[in-house]
Backbone as a printed PyTorch tensor [residue, N CA C, xyz], in Angstrom:
tensor([[[  0.8370,  -1.3560,   0.1950],
         [  0.1470,   0.0420,  -0.2160],
         [  1.0560,   1.0620,   0.0210]],

        [[  0.0300,   1.8260,  -0.7930],
         [  1.1750,   3.2400,  -1.2830],
         [  0.9150,   4.4840,  -0.0880]],

        [[  1.6400,   5.2670,   0.0760],
         [  1.3440,   6.4310,   1.0720],
         [  0.6340,   7.5110,   0.4740]],

        [[  0.3780,   7.1860,  -1.0580],
         [ -0.3010,   8.7530,  -1.6930],
         [ -1.4960,   9.2840,  -1.0130]],

        [[ -2.0920,   8.8880,  -0.6080],
         [ -3.5440,   9.0380,   0.2440],
         [ -2.7930,  10.3610,   1.4670]],

        [[ -2.3190,   9.7060,   1.8880],
         [ -1.5590,  10.5660,   3.2700],
         [ -0.8880,  11.5500,   2.9690]],

        [[  0.0430,  11.5230,   1.7510],
         [  0.8680,  12.8170,   0.7980],
         [ -0.2420,  13.5810,   0.5370]],

        [[ -0.8230,  13.3470,  -0.3520],
         [ -2.1620,  14.5390,  -0.8490],
         [ -2.7720,  14.9540,   0.6160]],

        [[ -3.2900,  14.8230,   1.4700],
         [ -3.7820,  14.7770,   2.5410],
         [ -2.8390,  15.9020,   3.3360]],

        [[ -1.4470,  15.8680,   3.4320],
         [ -0.5120,  16.7070,   3.9530],
         [ -0.4090,  17.7570,   3.4180]],

        [[ -0.4260,  17.7290,   1.8620],
         [  0.0530,  19.0500,   0.8130],
         [ -1.7080,  19.7610,   0.4540]],

        [[ -2.5910,  19.1280,   0.8740],
         [ -3.8660,  20.0920,   1.1080],
         [ -3.6440,  20.3980,   2.0310]],

        [[ -3.6300,  20.0380,   3.1370],
         [ -3.2390,  20.7470,   4.4010],
         [ -2.7950,  21.9010,   4.3370]],

        [[ -1.1900,  21.4830,   4.2540],
         [ -0.2250,  22.6270,   3.6430],
         [ -0.5050,  23.5830,   3.5690]],

        [[ -1.3540,  23.4650,   2.0200],
         [ -1.9020,  24.8400,   1.2650],
         [ -2.4290,  25.5960,   1.8950]],

        [[ -3.6670,  24.7390,   2.3000],
         [ -4.6530,  25.5250,   2.7480],
         [ -4.8920,  26.5020,   4.2000]],

        [[ -3.1470,  26.0600,   4.6640],
         [ -3.1070,  26.9530,   5.6300],
         [ -2.2550,  28.2960,   5.0120]],

        [[ -1.1430,  28.2280,   3.9720],
         [ -0.8140,  29.0520,   3.4970],
         [ -1.8810,  29.7300,   2.3540]],

        [[ -2.7940,  29.4330,   1.9520],
         [ -3.7460,  30.1900,   1.2470],
         [ -4.6060,  31.0250,   2.2150]],

        [[ -4.9570,  30.3720,   3.7170],
         [ -5.3750,  31.4210,   4.8970],
         [ -4.2350,  32.6290,   4.9750]],

        [[ -3.2220,  32.2260,   5.4360],
         [ -2.1340,  33.1510,   5.9430],
         [ -1.9490,  34.2810,   4.5610]],

        [[ -2.2710,  33.7790,   3.1190],
         [ -2.2780,  35.4610,   2.2190],
         [ -3.6350,  35.4180,   2.4290]],

        [[ -4.6720,  35.4180,   2.6130],
         [ -5.8970,  36.4730,   2.5180],
         [ -5.6720,  36.7680,   3.8880]],

        [[ -5.3430,  36.3170,   4.6840],
         [ -5.4320,  37.0060,   6.0410],
         [ -4.4030,  38.6800,   5.9770]],

        [[ -3.2240,  38.4980,   5.1870],
         [ -2.1600,  39.3700,   5.2980],
         [ -2.7040,  40.4710,   4.4060]],

        [[ -4.4410,  40.5990,   3.5080],
         [ -4.4100,  41.4830,   2.8050],
         [ -4.8940,  42.6580,   3.3890]],

        [[ -4.3730,  44.1010,   2.9560],
         [ -4.6840,  44.7850,   3.7760],
         [ -6.7280,  45.0890,   3.3000]],

        [[ -7.7000,  45.6630,   4.1040],
         [ -8.9330,  45.4560,   3.6480],
         [ -9.2910,  46.1380,   2.6220]],

        [[ -8.3590,  47.4430,   1.5430],
         [ -8.7640,  48.2860,   0.4920],
         [ -8.4950,  47.1460,  -0.6760]],

        [[ -7.6500,  46.2140,  -0.5390],
         [ -7.2190,  45.1800,  -1.5640],
         [ -7.8720,  44.1590,  -1.8790]],

        [[ -8.8690,  44.2930,  -0.6250],
         [-10.1460,  42.6980,  -1.0380],
         [-11.1980,  43.3410,  -2.2940]],

        [[-11.1670,  44.4470,  -2.7500],
         [-11.9510,  44.7210,  -4.0110],
         [-11.2590,  45.0080,  -4.9400]],

        [[-10.0870,  44.6540,  -5.1470],
         [ -8.9690,  45.1450,  -6.4390],
         [ -9.1170,  44.1540,  -7.5190]],

        [[-10.0850,  44.6070,  -8.5570],
         [-10.3080,  43.6010,  -9.7060],
         [ -9.5030,  42.7400,  -9.9160]],

        [[ -9.3110,  41.1500, -10.3840],
         [ -8.5530,  40.3740, -10.7970],
         [ -8.2940,  40.1620, -12.4850]],

        [[ -9.8780,  39.7950, -12.5330],
         [-10.0130,  39.6240, -13.5420],
         [-10.9780,  40.2810, -14.7720]],

        [[-11.3840,  40.9950, -15.7170],
         [-12.2740,  42.1480, -16.4510],
         [-13.1350,  41.1640, -17.0470]],

        [[-12.6520,  40.0550, -17.7800],
         [-13.8200,  38.8960, -18.3630],
         [-14.3180,  38.4120, -17.5200]],

        [[-15.4870,  37.6230, -18.2660],
         [-16.4350,  36.8480, -17.3500],
         [-17.3660,  37.5390, -15.9380]],

        [[-17.4090,  37.0960, -14.9320],
         [-18.1100,  38.1300, -13.8840],
         [-17.2580,  38.7050, -13.6840]],

        [[-15.7660,  39.3950, -13.8140],
         [-14.9060,  40.2990, -13.3250],
         [-14.7310,  40.7680, -11.8260]],

        [[-14.3730,  39.3360, -11.7750],
         [-14.0670,  38.7180, -10.0690],
         [-13.2590,  39.7130,  -9.4520]],

        [[-13.1050,  40.0930,  -8.4630],
         [-12.2800,  40.5290,  -7.4120],
         [-11.5500,  39.8020,  -6.2240]],

        [[-10.6920,  39.8620,  -5.8700],
         [ -9.9570,  39.5290,  -4.4780],
         [-11.3690,  38.7140,  -3.8320]],

        [[-12.3850,  39.3200,  -3.4100],
         [-13.1420,  38.3210,  -2.6520],
         [-13.7960,  37.4330,  -3.2920]],

        [[-14.1330,  37.6920,  -4.7870],
         [-14.6970,  36.7920,  -5.2630],
         [-13.8910,  35.6280,  -5.3880]],

        [[-12.7950,  35.6340,  -5.6580],
         [-11.9210,  34.8290,  -5.9960],
         [-11.9620,  33.8360,  -4.7890]],

        [[-11.7670,  34.5160,  -3.1060],
         [-11.9870,  33.3960,  -2.1120],
         [-13.2920,  32.9410,  -1.7500]],

        [[-14.2720,  33.2460,  -2.2960],
         [-15.2210,  32.7900,  -2.5060],
         [-15.5150,  31.8240,  -3.4710]],

        [[-14.9290,  31.4670,  -4.3810],
         [-14.5160,  30.6770,  -5.1690],
         [-14.1810,  29.7870,  -4.8330]],

        [[-12.8110,  30.0370,  -4.5220],
         [-12.0710,  28.9350,  -3.3910],
         [-13.0880,  28.2500,  -2.8530]],

        [[-13.7150,  28.8390,  -1.7650],
         [-14.5550,  27.8820,  -0.8400],
         [-15.5990,  27.0880,  -1.5050]],

        [[-16.3580,  27.5980,  -2.2120],
         [-17.6550,  26.9340,  -3.1340],
         [-16.6200,  26.1110,  -3.6730]],

        [[-15.2580,  26.2070,  -4.1100],
         [-14.9360,  24.4930,  -4.6790],
         [-14.3260,  23.3570,  -3.9280]],

        [[-13.9710,  24.0470,  -3.0780],
         [-13.6210,  23.0590,  -1.6190],
         [-14.8860,  21.9540,  -1.2000]],

        [[-15.9270,  22.3720,  -1.1790],
         [-17.1820,  21.9470,  -1.5700],
         [-17.2320,  21.3950,  -2.4960]],

        [[-18.0160,  21.7100,  -3.3080],
         [-18.1510,  20.8310,  -4.6930],
         [-17.3980,  20.0790,  -5.4340]],

        [[-15.9750,  19.9900,  -5.0850],
         [-15.1690,  19.0110,  -5.6300],
         [-14.7680,  18.1780,  -4.3650]],

        [[-15.3640,  18.2770,  -3.6040],
         [-14.9840,  17.0250,  -2.4110],
         [-16.3430,  16.5050,  -2.5600]],

        [[-17.2270,  16.9240,  -2.8430],
         [-18.2620,  16.0330,  -2.8350],
         [-18.0510,  15.0950,  -4.3830]],

        [[-18.1050,  15.8480,  -5.6880],
         [-17.5890,  15.3170,  -7.0370],
         [-16.8400,  13.9650,  -6.4120]],

        [[-15.3270,  14.0920,  -5.4720],
         [-15.0360,  12.5960,  -5.5100],
         [-15.6690,  11.9820,  -4.6250]],

        [[-16.4000,  11.9280,  -3.4710],
         [-17.0440,  10.9600,  -2.9150],
         [-18.0920,  10.3380,  -3.7270]],

        [[-18.6990,  11.3980,  -4.6040],
         [-19.6640,  10.0840,  -5.9920],
         [-19.1110,   9.6660,  -6.6500]],

        [[-17.5330,  10.0840,  -7.2070],
         [-16.3710,   9.3510,  -7.7850],
         [-16.0070,   7.9720,  -6.8970]],

        [[-15.9850,   8.3620,  -6.1440],
         [-15.0710,   6.7810,  -5.2440],
         [-16.3110,   6.1020,  -5.3130]],

        [[-17.4230,   7.0570,  -4.7000],
         [-18.8110,   5.2110,  -4.3090],
         [-19.3260,   5.1760,  -5.6580]],

        [[-18.5120,   5.3370,  -6.7830],
         [-19.5140,   4.5990,  -8.2180],
         [-20.1390,   5.5760,  -9.3370]],

        [[-19.9650,   6.4790,  -8.8150],
         [-20.4100,   7.7900,  -9.9530],
         [-19.5120,   7.6690, -10.7900]],

        [[-20.0650,   8.8310, -11.9290],
         [-19.3080,   8.5630, -13.6620],
         [-18.9270,  10.5690, -13.7190]],

        [[-18.7940,  11.3430, -12.7010],
         [-18.7890,  12.5460, -12.3350],
         [-19.5170,  13.6710, -12.6390]],

        [[-19.4070,  14.8770, -13.5760],
         [-19.8000,  15.7130, -13.8440],
         [-20.2950,  15.1860, -15.2590]],

        [[-22.0470,  16.2190, -15.9820],
         [-22.2630,  15.3770, -17.0370],
         [-21.4760,  15.6760, -18.3760]],

        [[-21.2990,  15.1270, -19.7530],
         [-20.7260,  15.6730, -20.5060],
         [-20.8060,  16.9600, -20.8040]],

        [[-22.2110,  17.9900, -21.2190],
         [-22.5110,  18.7670, -21.1010],
         [-22.0730,  20.0500, -19.9570]],

        [[-21.4000,  19.1700, -19.2870],
         [-21.4040,  21.1790, -17.8560],
         [-20.7390,  22.0030, -17.9670]],

        [[-21.2540,  22.8780, -17.9640],
         [-21.0490,  24.3850, -18.1110],
         [-20.1750,  24.8620, -17.0540]],

        [[-18.8950,  24.6270, -16.8390],
         [-18.6050,  25.3520, -15.7010],
         [-18.2340,  26.6850, -15.5200]],

        [[-18.3740,  27.7700, -16.6760],
         [-18.5170,  28.8840, -16.5230],
         [-20.0860,  28.9010, -15.6170]],

        [[-21.4930,  28.6610, -16.4200],
         [-22.3460,  28.4840, -15.5020],
         [-22.1320,  28.6530, -13.7710]],

        [[-21.8380,  27.3850, -13.7690],
         [-22.0890,  26.9130, -12.6700],
         [-20.8600,  27.7840, -11.7760]],

        [[-19.7810,  28.1450, -12.3880],
         [-19.3380,  29.1860, -11.2420],
         [-19.5910,  30.9830, -11.5860]],

        [[-20.2990,  31.2480, -11.8300],
         [-21.4290,  32.4250, -11.8680],
         [-22.2270,  32.3120, -10.9680]],

        [[-22.5710,  31.5070, -11.1020],
         [-24.3680,  31.2560, -10.0070],
         [-23.5180,  31.0330,  -8.3700]],

        [[-22.7630,  29.5610,  -8.6940],
         [-22.5610,  29.3760,  -7.2490],
         [-21.4200,  30.3960,  -6.9280]],

        [[-19.9890,  30.7370,  -7.1770],
         [-19.4300,  31.5300,  -6.8900],
         [-20.2330,  32.8650,  -6.7130]],

        [[-21.2040,  33.4990,  -7.3000],
         [-22.1840,  34.5010,  -7.5110],
         [-22.6760,  34.4010,  -5.6990]],

        [[-23.4810,  33.1550,  -5.8330],
         [-23.9230,  33.2920,  -4.5770],
         [-23.4770,  33.3080,  -3.1650]],

        [[-22.2490,  32.8160,  -3.2450],
         [-21.2270,  32.5010,  -1.8640],
         [-20.6380,  33.9480,  -1.6700]],

        [[-20.0200,  34.6870,  -2.5980],
         [-19.5770,  35.9050,  -2.6270],
         [-20.3290,  36.7850,  -1.8960]],

        [[-21.4930,  36.6410,  -1.2280],
         [-22.8240,  37.3230,  -0.4480],
         [-22.2140,  37.7480,   0.6370]],

        [[-21.5880,  36.7190,   0.7660],
         [-20.7790,  36.5040,   2.6930],
         [-19.6740,  36.9310,   2.3630]],

        [[-19.6710,  38.0010,   3.6170],
         [-18.1900,  38.3500,   4.0950],
         [-16.8330,  37.7510,   4.2890]],

        [[-15.7820,  38.4910,   4.2550],
         [-14.1350,  38.1000,   3.8780],
         [-14.3520,  36.8220,   5.4810]],

        [[-14.8850,  37.3830,   6.7330],
         [-13.9330,  36.5810,   7.1170],
         [-15.4030,  34.8140,   7.7260]],

        [[-16.1620,  35.5160,   6.7670],
         [-17.0390,  34.2660,   7.5780],
         [-16.6670,  32.8940,   5.8920]],

        [[-16.1870,  33.9320,   4.6310],
         [-15.5480,  33.0180,   3.9400],
         [-14.3920,  32.2350,   4.2160]],

        [[-13.4030,  32.8880,   5.1120],
         [-11.9100,  32.5340,   5.3320],
         [-12.4200,  31.3330,   6.6080]],

        [[-13.3180,  31.0110,   7.1680],
         [-14.0140,  30.2400,   8.2980],
         [-14.5270,  29.1580,   7.2810]],

        [[-15.3490,  29.5800,   6.7570],
         [-15.6410,  28.0620,   5.4980],
         [-14.8170,  27.5690,   4.9520]],

        [[-13.3410,  28.2290,   4.6950],
         [-12.8880,  27.9540,   3.5330],
         [-12.3960,  27.1540,   4.5960]],

        [[-11.4470,  27.4660,   5.2050],
         [-10.7630,  26.5180,   6.2750],
         [-11.8210,  25.5180,   6.7660]],

        [[-12.6960,  25.2460,   7.2820],
         [-13.8710,  23.9840,   8.1120],
         [-13.8810,  23.2040,   6.3190]],

        [[-13.7940,  23.6480,   4.9900],
         [-14.3530,  22.7030,   3.8510],
         [-12.5810,  22.2810,   4.2830]],

        [[-11.6650,  22.6010,   3.8180],
         [-10.4020,  22.3370,   3.6310],
         [-10.0420,  21.0120,   4.8760]],

        [[-10.4380,  21.7750,   5.8320],
         [-10.4990,  20.3920,   6.9950],
         [-11.0890,  18.7570,   6.7830]],

        [[-12.3530,  19.2450,   6.3360],
         [-13.4020,  18.0910,   5.7200],
         [-12.1160,  17.4040,   4.4680]],

        [[-12.1640,  18.1890,   3.5540],
         [-11.6420,  17.4870,   2.3710],
         [-10.5460,  17.0670,   2.9990]],

        [[ -9.6410,  17.1170,   3.8270],
         [ -7.8260,  16.8250,   4.4760],
         [ -8.1750,  15.3520,   4.8360]],

        [[ -9.5970,  15.0700,   5.4630],
         [ -9.9420,  13.9040,   6.7070],
         [-10.9340,  13.3560,   5.0540]],

        [[-11.0660,  13.3220,   4.3350],
         [-12.0480,  13.0610,   3.5960],
         [-10.4210,  11.5490,   2.1600]],

        [[ -9.7640,  13.0120,   2.4020],
         [ -8.7620,  12.7140,   1.3670],
         [ -7.9110,  11.3100,   2.2610]],

        [[ -7.7910,  11.0450,   3.0350],
         [ -7.0110,  10.0450,   4.4030],
         [ -7.4730,   8.8570,   4.4030]],

        [[ -9.2120,   8.8800,   4.1840],
         [ -9.7920,   7.2170,   4.4590],
         [ -9.7040,   7.1920,   2.8620]],

        [[ -9.0460,   7.9940,   2.1950],
         [ -9.4070,   7.2810,   0.6000],
         [ -7.7370,   5.9600,   0.5650]],

        [[ -8.7050,   5.2150,  -0.3880],
         [ -7.3950,   3.6640,  -0.8580],
         [ -6.3680,   4.7220,  -2.2300]],

        [[ -5.4700,   3.6190,  -2.4030],
         [ -4.7780,   3.5570,  -3.6660],
         [ -5.9470,   3.0680,  -4.9330]],

        [[ -6.4990,   2.2150,  -4.7430],
         [ -8.0660,   1.9850,  -5.6520],
         [ -8.5170,   2.6940,  -5.9640]],

        [[ -9.1600,   3.9910,  -4.5620],
         [-10.2390,   5.3750,  -4.5570],
         [ -9.1750,   6.1520,  -5.8100]],

        [[ -8.0560,   6.9190,  -5.5150],
         [ -7.6130,   7.1490,  -6.0340],
         [ -7.3000,   6.6920,  -7.5610]],

        [[ -7.5930,   5.7790,  -8.0770],
         [ -7.3310,   5.4750,  -9.3640],
         [ -8.4480,   5.5160, -10.2170]],

        [[-10.0850,   5.3660,  -9.6100],
         [-10.6780,   5.9340,  -9.8290],
         [-11.2200,   6.9670, -10.5790]],

        [[-11.5750,   6.5430, -11.9610],
         [-11.8190,   7.6700, -13.2810],
         [-13.3760,   7.8950, -13.3200]],

        [[-13.6500,   9.5330, -13.2780],
         [-14.8910,   9.9100, -13.6540],
         [-14.1810,  11.3210, -14.3480]],

        [[-15.6020,  12.1340, -14.4050],
         [-15.3770,  13.5330, -15.0280],
         [-15.4100,  14.6430, -14.4770]],

        [[-14.1820,  15.4490, -14.7240],
         [-14.2300,  16.7090, -13.4030],
         [-14.4250,  17.8290, -14.6480]],

        [[-14.7340,  19.0420, -14.3390],
         [-15.4080,  20.1120, -14.9670],
         [-14.3820,  20.7060, -15.5590]],

        [[-13.0720,  20.5420, -14.9350],
         [-11.8480,  21.4180, -15.9700],
         [-10.9090,  20.2020, -16.8860]],

        [[-11.1970,  19.3330, -16.0890],
         [ -9.7760,  17.9750, -16.2450],
         [-10.4450,  17.0870, -17.4710]],

        [[-11.9490,  16.8980, -17.3520],
         [-12.4220,  16.2260, -18.2410],
         [-12.3810,  14.6230, -17.3260]],

        [[-12.5090,  13.0450, -18.0750],
         [-12.3970,  12.0510, -17.5670],
         [-10.6580,  12.1600, -16.7920]],

        [[-10.5570,  11.4260, -15.9170],
         [ -9.0380,  11.6980, -15.1350],
         [ -9.3740,  10.8410, -13.7010]],

        [[ -8.2150,  10.3010, -13.2110],
         [ -8.4850,   9.8110, -11.7600],
         [ -8.6990,  11.1320, -10.7740]],

        [[ -8.8840,  10.3250,  -9.6680],
         [ -9.5070,  10.8570,  -8.5440],
         [ -8.1370,  11.8500,  -8.2330]],

        [[ -7.0180,  10.6980,  -7.8320],
         [ -6.0070,  11.6080,  -7.2970],
         [ -5.2960,  12.8820,  -8.3750]],

        [[ -5.6070,  13.0260, -10.1940],
         [ -5.7860,  14.2760, -10.1750],
         [ -6.2470,  15.5000,  -9.4900]],

        [[ -7.9190,  15.1380,  -9.0730],
         [ -8.9890,  15.8230,  -9.4160],
         [ -7.9650,  16.5260,  -7.6180]],

        [[ -7.9030,  15.1660,  -6.8380],
         [ -7.2140,  16.2130,  -5.7510],
         [ -5.8270,  16.9870,  -5.7830]],

        [[ -4.9050,  16.4450,  -6.4220],
         [ -4.0140,  17.7890,  -6.5770],
         [ -4.6360,  19.0740,  -7.0860]],

        [[ -5.2770,  18.8710,  -8.4650],
         [ -6.2850,  20.2060,  -9.3070],
         [ -6.9310,  20.9470,  -8.3040]],

        [[ -7.4220,  20.2700,  -6.4850],
         [ -7.7960,  21.1880,  -5.7380],
         [ -6.2590,  22.3370,  -4.9150]],

        [[ -4.9420,  22.0030,  -4.7600],
         [ -4.6620,  23.1850,  -4.1980],
         [ -3.4730,  23.6270,  -5.6930]],

        [[ -3.3420,  22.7900,  -6.2790],
         [ -2.6840,  23.7940,  -8.4030],
         [ -3.7070,  24.6220,  -8.5420]],

        [[ -5.0690,  24.2070,  -8.3820],
         [ -6.1720,  25.5610,  -9.0500],
         [ -5.7070,  26.5710,  -8.4200]],

        [[ -6.0520,  26.5580,  -7.2770],
         [ -5.5360,  28.3670,  -5.9090],
         [ -4.2630,  28.8800,  -6.1890]],

        [[ -3.4150,  27.8230,  -6.1310],
         [ -2.4280,  28.3560,  -6.5640],
         [ -2.2340,  29.2090,  -7.6520]],

        [[ -2.9480,  29.0870,  -9.0970],
         [ -2.5090,  29.7120, -10.3580],
         [ -4.1050,  30.9480,  -9.5100]],

        [[ -4.6070,  31.1130,  -9.0990],
         [ -5.2330,  32.1560,  -8.8040],
         [ -4.8560,  33.1450,  -8.4770]],

        [[ -4.1470,  32.6690,  -7.0140],
         [ -3.0270,  32.9460,  -6.1090],
         [ -2.2660,  34.3390,  -6.6260]],

        [[ -1.6790,  33.4900,  -8.0530],
         [ -0.7180,  33.8380,  -8.6440],
         [ -1.3540,  35.6370,  -9.5660]],

        [[ -2.7670,  34.9530,  -9.8180],
         [ -3.2390,  36.4180, -10.9290],
         [ -3.2530,  37.4350,  -9.6500]],

        [[ -3.8830,  37.1050,  -8.3160],
         [ -4.4510,  37.9590,  -7.0550],
         [ -2.6620,  38.7490,  -7.1520]],

        [[ -1.8210,  38.2650,  -7.1190],
         [ -0.5360,  38.8320,  -6.4860],
         [ -0.2110,  39.7750,  -7.6050]],

        [[ -0.8480,  39.4730,  -8.9110],
         [ -0.0670,  40.3630, -10.0710],
         [ -1.4670,  41.4810, -10.0110]],

        [[ -2.0290,  41.3170, -10.1390],
         [ -3.6730,  42.7400,  -9.4070],
         [ -3.2210,  43.2810,  -8.5590]],

        [[ -2.6700,  43.0340,  -7.3340],
         [ -2.0530,  43.7560,  -6.4750],
         [ -0.9960,  44.7130,  -6.6570]],

        [[ -0.4010,  44.6520,  -7.8520],
         [  0.9180,  44.9750,  -8.0750],
         [  0.6170,  46.4500,  -8.8950]],

        [[ -0.7480,  46.0510,  -9.7290],
         [ -0.9280,  47.4020, -10.8290],
         [ -1.4790,  48.9390,  -9.8750]],

        [[ -0.6590,  49.6270, -10.7510],
         [ -0.9510,  51.2610, -10.0560],
         [ -2.3620,  51.6380,  -9.6700]]])
């Protein structure tokens, strides 16, 4: 038996801590900084809302696939999903979002520690990756945030 579930859980936990520290380091005026102008035009707070929403929905997707499900439907529209669900959760204040992200990440870490090597090899349809193994879905949970954090840092450096 490999140690991959424990390694993935440890990375998720460590990256979750870094994500919270990053957001806690922001000045109040930075939370309203535009990061993306296309689509719904997300600002910094919208991205924390997005991370929080994804932390719950992708964990649910993984549980479903491990339980025998096939993942999202072929016609799943990730942009429509993000606009609706991130838009809804963005109404919460930053303190609630940070606390909820922490809660959801803790739940994700606990779930990943219970997965077996066979569970990590199960395949299903992910909204962004298409058909792939559960282990790749887990890895994307922290890689995804890193990419957006890079974009936030770039936006904050703009004059």
